N, C-alpha and C positions, 0 to 999 in steps of 0.2 A: 442533411445536404445531400447534393445532387450528382448522380456518381453515374463523372463523369466517362468516359473512356480512356483517357487524360493520368485521372486519377484514381481507377480499377485499377491500371496499367503500372504507378505509385501502389498498390497498395501489393501488388504482390512480388513489386520486389522487393520491398522491408521483410514479408512475409518468407518470399526464398533468404532470403542474409539474417536472415535467426531472429528478427525483431516480434519481441508483447507484442498481442494486439490491442492493449492499452496503449502500446507507445506508437503503433503503429496509429492508432484511432487521434491519439494527438498527433502527431507531427499531419497527419489531411485535416483536422483543420487546420492550424493554422498556413497548412500551404496554401490553402482553397481561402481564406480568408484573407491572407497575401494574392491572392487570381486574383476578390471582389475590389479589396481596396486601390489592385494598379485597373479599373474597370474591364475586368476577363481577359487579358491580354497574355496570352504565354511566355513563362515563366524563361524559357528562349529567349524570347525582346526584353529579356533584363537585364539584370544583374546588379552590383555590388550598390550602384547608388540609390536603388532604386528599393534595394534590401530594407536601407541603413535608414531610407524615409519613410516605412514599414513602421521599422523596431521606432523609432521616434513618435511617432505616432502613438503608439504604443501607449510610451512612454509619459508623450505630450497630454493626448487626450485619451488617449483610455483609462492614463493611470492608471498599467498593472504592476504587482509586484516582480522587484529582481528576479524570484525566479519564472514566476510568468514570462519575464520580456526572455528570460536565456529558455527556455523553452521554446520559444517564437523562433529566437540565431540557430538552434540545433533541428530545428526541422527546417528553417530554410538551407545550413550547411548536406543536409543529405539531399536536399530537391539539387544542390546543387555540383557539391562536391563529389559526389556518389550518384548519381540518376541521371543528370545529366551531364556531369564532363565533362560540370566547365565549373572549375574555380571561381571561387568567390578570391576579392581584391582584400587589401586592406579595409576591417570596417572599423576602424576607432570616432570617425568622427559621426561618428552617430547620439541623440542623446541617451543616458541609461535613468531607468528606470530609475526611480528613488525611495519607494514604499518599501519597508522594510514589518517583516509577518508579526503578528503579534505575538505576544507570549504568552503561550502555551496554558490550556484550564487543566490544570493538575486537582482529582479529589485526595482528601485523603486517608489512611487507610480503612478510621470507622466510614467514608461515607464507602471507599470501594467497599469494605463490605455488605451494608446496604445495598447499592446497587446490587447483589450478586445473590443477595439474598431472594430478590423479587426473581430470578428465572429459575430454569427448572431445567432439567434435560442435558441435550448436546445444546441446547443455548450456554447452556450454566458452562460447560463446559469449556465453549469455543472463547468464553467472555475471559476463563480467570487462567483460558494461555494468553489470553491480549494480557492481562494485569503479569500474570506470570512469567510470562518469558519476553514482552516485549514484541512481537510482534507483530506486522499491518495486520490489516483486515481480510487482504488479498490474500498476503503469506497463510498466514493459519487455514483460508478456506481450500487452500490448493495443496496442503500438507499430504502425507497419503502412509499408512499404514504404518512402512518402514521407516519414517522419519524422524518415528518415536524411539529414540538410545535409553531401552533401559536402565542398562548395563554403567552409564558416564551422565545420567540426568539430564540429557541433552534433549535437544531440535534440528531435522538439517534442515535448515531453509534452502536447498534451491534454486537457483536463479530471484533470485530478492532481485529488489528495482538496483540496476542497474545491469540485470543479466546476473550478479556477485553469489557468490557461494555463502553459506556462514552457519557455527556451532551457535548454538544459545542455550538458557540454562534453562530446566524447567523444577518444575515444584515434585517432591516426590510424592508429598501426599494427592494429588490429582494421579500419582500409577493406576491408584482401584478404577478409580475412575472411565481411562484411558482402556484399560484390558474388557471393561464392558466394551462400550464405545466399539471397541477393535471385534469385539462376541456379535453386536447388532451386523457391523457388518462386514463379517463372515455370515450370517445368516440369510444379509442381503442377497449374496455373491448365491449362495447355495440358488432362491429362489430366480436369482437372473439367470444363471446357467441352466434352468430350465426349460428360458423363451429360445428357440429358431432365431429371436429375428435380434438376437445378446454379443453386437461383435467386441466384448470387455473391457478395461475401460479404456476413457483414453491416453496412451503417453506421448510423449516426443519423437517423430520419425527417427532419430538417432535410437534411442531409446529402444524402441518397438521393434530393428531393426537387428539393431545385440542380442534381446531378451525375446525369441518369438515365444509366444505364452505366455510374455510377461502380466500380457493386461489383461490375464483371465487368473491372475496371480494373489492371493490378500493383500500383500504385502504393496503389492504398485495401492489396491483400490485406496478411495476416497475415504481419509479419517473424517470426514464427518461429510459422507454422500446427501445428493438431493435426493428426497422422500418417491420421485417415482424419474424413469428411466424415460430420455427423450429423445428427439432423433441428432446428430452434428448435424453442429449450422455447417450448409456448404452440403452433406451429400446428404446418404438413407440412412448412416446407420446407427444401431441405436445399441445408447451407449447413459452410463451411470455417470452421472456429472456432480460434483460439489454442488454443495449447498450454492441458494445464490446470498450473496453479501450481502447486500445493498437492506436487507430482513432484519440485520442485525443491533444495525443504527436505533431504526424505528424502538426494535426495544431495548434497549439500551437509554433511551430515550422515556419508552414511558416509564420503563423501573424506577429512576434518579425519578422523577415527576412525583409518586405509588413515596419513595420518598420523603419526599418535601427538598432533595434538593434545588438549590436554585442556579445551578450549572450548565453549561452546553457539554449533554455526556455526549461524549460518542466511541466509534473503537477503537482513536490516534486520541482522545483523554483517557483511557485506558495506556496505552503506550508511553503516553506522556507521567500519565503517575508513577507508573516504569520507572524507570527513569531519571526523577526524581527521588522516587521514596527511595532506590540504587544510589543511588550520591546521597542524601540524608545520611543512611544504613556508614559511611564510609567509604563505598567503593570507587574506584582514585576512575577518574575521567578517560581515558584512553580506555579502558574495558566495557562503561558503560560504551562509549566510541564501536566495539566489535559487536557492541551485542545487538545499539540496534544497527549495524549496519550502516550507518555513518562513513560515508569518503571522506572528509574535511571532518576535524576535531567541532573545526564554529558551526559546525550543527551542531554537535552533542552539544554545548558550551549552551548555550538559551537554555538549561536547564540552570546552570550556574544565577543568574539571573533568577530565573523564579526564584529561589532558595535563597534570595538576599531578598526579593521583597517582605515590606514589613517588620516584622521588629524581630527577622530573622537578622537584617545588615543594617539596621542603622530605628538606635529607641527614639521613638516616636515625644515628641514635646511635652506634648501632652500629659505625659509619665508624670512626669515631673510641676504641673504647676497644683495645686493645694486648695482645691475648689469646698469651702467649709458647707457643713455638711454635707456633704459627698464621701466623704473618708470614713 
């Protein structure tokens, strides 16, 4: 995407209002798409009718999902309502997307154990927390040392999806592995501190101002640090970031293939499995909703549909057939 002065200014505006980088990138994508759809006319020349025609195009021609169309709408709402100060009118006339999300892929407990057995080190621990705590991949890699509460067997997730905070469970069986990981973080911090160019770990502006020197404290280091120091994008600051989250899916897919699992296994598959297994064990749906950080319980209810598939909800008529010579 070409970074025009308009797009760059819009990006700075969102960052100044504390929008996460992923949200900024997503909104800029849809706003740029919207501008190109209308032959690169400036958004100030466009308005409610053009927004509705674009959203209808996404539903009718691109066949996007309900969630994707909603993200595009949110991006354009930000553009007009908060950046251009040109509030959109009633948007009731555009065609709504109807393609629903697929049922999530879920592993059995045996399959989860088999996949984890093929992993090792910090990758194993990260995957174990994805499954054991129902974390999103980006939430897991962004954990700090002080995110782990050993006394209450919990993980504090700060600024998760939608900027929300929540507390989730953690398996006590992971405590020894977490303590070993924290010890590794301490050794890396000692090594980094000896580097004259080291600027400490990145902290949000508010925290950096509130806790001077915290960026060199063990408590604020990433729990899953990158293997080497790097320059912070947009600055010359040398820091140790968290590991690259994109690598975990490659390792999970390879592990699943090695044990013969014929499912598309990703980090989100472990999160799906966490939710489904909680419900199977008798947890109520509101508890699962809170653990996952869903705003709407309807999002969580997708897992009840998973439990009702096959013999869990409906007895197959084949089971009542009398097959000669097959009984």
